[in-house]
MIBA-628174 format. One record per residue (C-alpha): x, y, z. Coordinates in Angstrom, 1 decimal, always signed. Layout:
N
+--------+--------+--------+
|     c1 |     c2 |     c3 |
+--------+--------+--------+
|      X |      Y |      Z |
...
+--------+--------+--------+
// end
This chain:
184
+--------+--------+--------+
|     c1 |     c2 |     c3 |
+--------+--------+--------+
|  +16.4 |  +16.3 |  +39.4 |
|  +18.4 |  +13.7 |  +37.3 |
|  +15.8 |  +11.1 |  +38.2 |
|  +12.9 |  +13.3 |  +37.2 |
|  +14.6 |  +14.2 |  +33.9 |
|  +15.3 |  +10.5 |  +33.3 |
|  +11.6 |   +9.7 |  +33.9 |
|  +10.4 |  +12.5 |  +31.6 |
|  +12.8 |  +11.2 |  +28.9 |
|  +11.5 |   +7.6 |  +29.2 |
|   +7.9 |   +8.8 |  +29.1 |
|   +8.7 |  +10.8 |  +25.9 |
|  +10.4 |   +7.8 |  +24.3 |
|   +7.3 |   +5.7 |  +25.1 |
|   +4.9 |   +8.3 |  +23.7 |
|   +6.9 |   +8.4 |  +20.5 |
|   +7.8 |   +4.8 |  +20.2 |
|   +4.3 |   +3.2 |  +20.9 |
|   +2.6 |   +4.9 |  +17.9 |
|   +5.5 |   +4.1 |  +15.6 |
|   +5.4 |   +0.5 |  +16.6 |
|   +1.6 |   +0.4 |  +16.3 |
|   +1.9 |   +1.8 |  +12.8 |
|   +4.2 |   -1.1 |  +11.8 |
|   +1.3 |   -3.5 |  +12.5 |
|   -1.6 |   -1.3 |  +11.1 |
|   -3.0 |   -1.8 |   +7.6 |
|   -1.6 |   +0.4 |   +4.9 |
|   -4.0 |   -0.2 |   +2.1 |
|   -7.4 |   +1.4 |   +1.6 |
|  -10.1 |   +1.0 |   -1.0 |
|  -13.5 |   +2.7 |   -1.5 |
|  -16.2 |   +1.9 |   -4.1 |
|  -19.7 |   +3.0 |   -4.6 |
|  -22.3 |   +2.2 |   -7.3 |
|  -25.6 |   +3.4 |   -8.7 |
|  -28.0 |   +2.4 |  -11.5 |
|  -28.6 |   +5.1 |  -14.0 |
|  -31.6 |   +4.8 |  -16.4 |
|  -29.7 |   +5.6 |  -19.6 |
|  -27.9 |   +3.4 |  -22.1 |
|  -24.4 |   +2.4 |  -21.2 |
|  -22.6 |   +4.2 |  -24.1 |
|  -24.3 |   +7.4 |  -23.3 |
|  -23.3 |   +7.2 |  -19.6 |
|  -19.7 |   +6.2 |  -20.5 |
|  -19.3 |   +9.0 |  -23.0 |
|  -20.2 |  +11.4 |  -20.2 |
|  -18.1 |  +10.0 |  -17.4 |
|  -15.0 |   +9.4 |  -19.4 |
|  -14.6 |  +13.2 |  -19.7 |
|  -12.8 |  +14.4 |  -16.6 |
|  -14.1 |  +17.9 |  -17.1 |
|  -17.6 |  +16.6 |  -16.5 |
|  -16.6 |  +15.6 |  -13.0 |
|  -16.8 |  +19.3 |  -12.1 |
|  -20.6 |  +18.9 |  -12.6 |
|  -21.1 |  +16.0 |  -10.2 |
|  -18.1 |  +15.8 |   -7.9 |
|  -18.7 |  +16.8 |   -4.3 |
|  -15.1 |  +18.2 |   -4.2 |
|  -15.8 |  +20.6 |   -7.0 |
|  -18.6 |  +22.2 |   -4.9 |
|  -16.4 |  +22.6 |   -1.8 |
|  -14.6 |  +25.6 |   -3.3 |
|  -16.5 |  +27.5 |   -6.0 |
|  -13.4 |  +29.7 |   -6.5 |
|  -10.9 |  +26.8 |   -7.2 |
|   -8.7 |  +27.1 |  -10.2 |
|   -8.8 |  +24.2 |  -12.7 |
|   -6.4 |  +23.6 |  -15.5 |
|   -6.6 |  +21.0 |  -18.2 |
|   -3.8 |  +19.5 |  -20.4 |
|   -4.3 |  +17.1 |  -23.3 |
|   -7.4 |  +15.6 |  -25.0 |
|  -10.1 |  +14.9 |  -22.5 |
|  -11.3 |  +11.3 |  -22.4 |
|   -7.9 |   +9.9 |  -23.6 |
|   -4.9 |   +8.6 |  -21.7 |
|   -2.5 |  +11.4 |  -20.7 |
|   -5.2 |  +14.0 |  -20.1 |
|   -4.7 |  +15.8 |  -16.8 |
|   -7.2 |  +17.8 |  -14.8 |
|   -5.5 |  +19.8 |  -12.1 |
|   -7.0 |  +21.9 |   -9.4 |
|   -6.0 |  +24.4 |   -6.7 |
|   -8.4 |  +25.5 |   -4.1 |
|   -9.1 |  +26.3 |   -0.5 |
|   -8.1 |  +24.1 |   +2.5 |
|  -10.9 |  +21.7 |   +2.0 |
|  -10.0 |  +21.0 |   -1.7 |
|   -6.2 |  +21.5 |   -1.6 |
|   -4.1 |  +21.1 |   -4.7 |
|   -3.6 |  +18.1 |   -7.0 |
|   -4.2 |  +16.5 |  -10.3 |
|   -5.9 |  +13.6 |  -11.9 |
|   -4.5 |  +11.9 |  -15.0 |
|   -6.3 |   +9.4 |  -17.3 |
|   -4.1 |   +6.3 |  -17.4 |
|   -6.2 |   +3.9 |  -19.4 |
|   -9.6 |   +3.9 |  -21.2 |
|  -11.4 |   +0.7 |  -22.1 |
|  -13.9 |   +2.2 |  -24.5 |
|  -17.4 |   +1.8 |  -23.3 |
|  -16.3 |   -0.1 |  -20.2 |
|  -14.0 |   +1.8 |  -17.8 |
|  -11.7 |   +4.7 |  -17.3 |
|   -8.7 |   +4.4 |  -14.9 |
|   -7.0 |   +7.5 |  -13.5 |
|   -4.2 |   +8.4 |  -11.1 |
|   -5.0 |  +10.9 |   -8.4 |
|   -2.0 |  +12.9 |   -7.2 |
|   -2.6 |  +15.1 |   -4.2 |
|   +0.0 |  +17.8 |   -3.5 |
|   -1.6 |  +19.8 |   -0.7 |
|   -2.4 |  +19.7 |   +2.1 |
|   -0.3 |  +16.5 |   +2.0 |
|   +1.2 |  +14.4 |   -0.8 |
|   -0.4 |  +11.1 |   -1.7 |
|   -1.3 |   +9.1 |   -4.7 |
|   -4.3 |   +6.9 |   -5.4 |
|   -5.7 |   +4.9 |   -8.3 |
|   -9.3 |   +5.7 |   -9.2 |
|  -11.8 |   +4.3 |  -11.7 |
|  -15.2 |   +4.6 |  -13.2 |
|  -16.8 |   +1.5 |  -14.6 |
|  -20.0 |   +1.2 |  -16.6 |
|  -21.9 |   -2.0 |  -17.0 |
|  -25.1 |   -2.5 |  -19.0 |
|  -27.8 |   -4.2 |  -16.9 |
|  -30.7 |   -3.6 |  -19.3 |
|  -31.6 |   -1.7 |  -22.5 |
|  -31.6 |   +1.6 |  -20.8 |
|  -30.0 |   +0.8 |  -17.4 |
|  -26.3 |   +1.2 |  -16.6 |
|  -24.6 |   +0.3 |  -13.4 |
|  -21.9 |   +2.8 |  -12.6 |
|  -19.1 |   +1.9 |  -10.1 |
|  -16.8 |   +4.7 |   -8.9 |
|  -13.9 |   +3.9 |   -6.7 |
|  -10.3 |   +4.4 |   -5.7 |
|   -7.6 |   +2.7 |   -3.8 |
|   -4.2 |   +3.4 |   -2.4 |
|   -1.6 |   +2.8 |   +0.2 |
|   -0.5 |   +5.0 |   +3.1 |
|   +3.1 |   +4.7 |   +4.0 |
|   +4.4 |   +4.1 |   +7.5 |
|   +3.8 |   +6.0 |   +9.9 |
|   +1.1 |   +7.9 |   +8.0 |
|   -1.0 |   +4.7 |   +8.0 |
|   -1.9 |   +5.5 |  +11.7 |
|   -4.5 |   +7.8 |  +10.2 |
|   -6.4 |   +4.7 |   +9.0 |
|   -7.0 |   +3.8 |  +12.6 |
|   -8.9 |   +7.0 |  +13.3 |
|  -10.3 |   +7.8 |   +9.8 |
|  -12.7 |   +5.4 |   +8.1 |
|  -11.9 |   +6.0 |   +4.4 |
|  -14.9 |   +4.0 |   +3.3 |
|  -17.3 |   +6.0 |   +5.4 |
|  -15.9 |   +9.5 |   +4.8 |
|  -14.9 |   +9.3 |   +1.1 |
|  -17.7 |   +6.8 |   +0.4 |
|  -20.2 |   +9.4 |   +1.4 |
|  -18.7 |  +11.9 |   -1.1 |
|  -18.8 |   +9.2 |   -3.9 |
|  -22.4 |   +8.5 |   -3.0 |
|  -23.2 |  +12.2 |   -3.3 |
|  -21.5 |  +12.5 |   -6.6 |
|  -23.1 |   +9.4 |   -8.1 |
|  -26.6 |  +10.6 |   -7.1 |
|  -25.8 |  +13.9 |   -8.7 |
|  -24.5 |  +12.2 |  -11.8 |
|  -27.7 |  +10.1 |  -12.0 |
|  -29.8 |  +13.3 |  -11.7 |
|  -27.8 |  +15.0 |  -14.4 |
|  -28.0 |  +12.1 |  -16.9 |
|  -31.5 |  +11.1 |  -16.3 |
|  -32.7 |  +14.7 |  -16.6 |
|  -30.9 |  +15.2 |  -19.9 |
|  -32.8 |  +14.9 |  -23.2 |
|  -30.0 |  +12.9 |  -24.8 |
|  -30.8 |  +10.3 |  -27.3 |
|  -31.8 |   +6.9 |  -25.9 |
+--------+--------+--------+
// end
């Protein structure tokens, strides 16, 4: 009986220790970026994407829970503006704050997820003119998963899973902006 108990204890220690040791040698950083060309002038595109409220029109996550509750604090399109959400299990709870705006060029935000788990990532939208009426839009984010949570990076391909949502959102953004009758 003592020998069996000792073997069970050793097996349990190995089952717990091996993943924790593996996590010590697993990457902790992640980054995802997608881009698309929109046939509109850069300033027009930038003026639209710098407003976080507009993300509700093209973000995949806004569609995942039509009943989610959004709250906004501050002046949209300026540093300090916060867009917060609370939704179903797919959407969770969190907020996005504008950290920096380089007028006509980029907007940097901090994503703070509260539920279903706490995490923080840096996100950005960059606009670059590639012609009179063509704008390259890059949308991305990056972050760091602490040990031992970084083990999830072994089984979850952030670039593939989140990248697909960014692709979806960028194509929707393109459709919205190219369909608009805004001044060119």
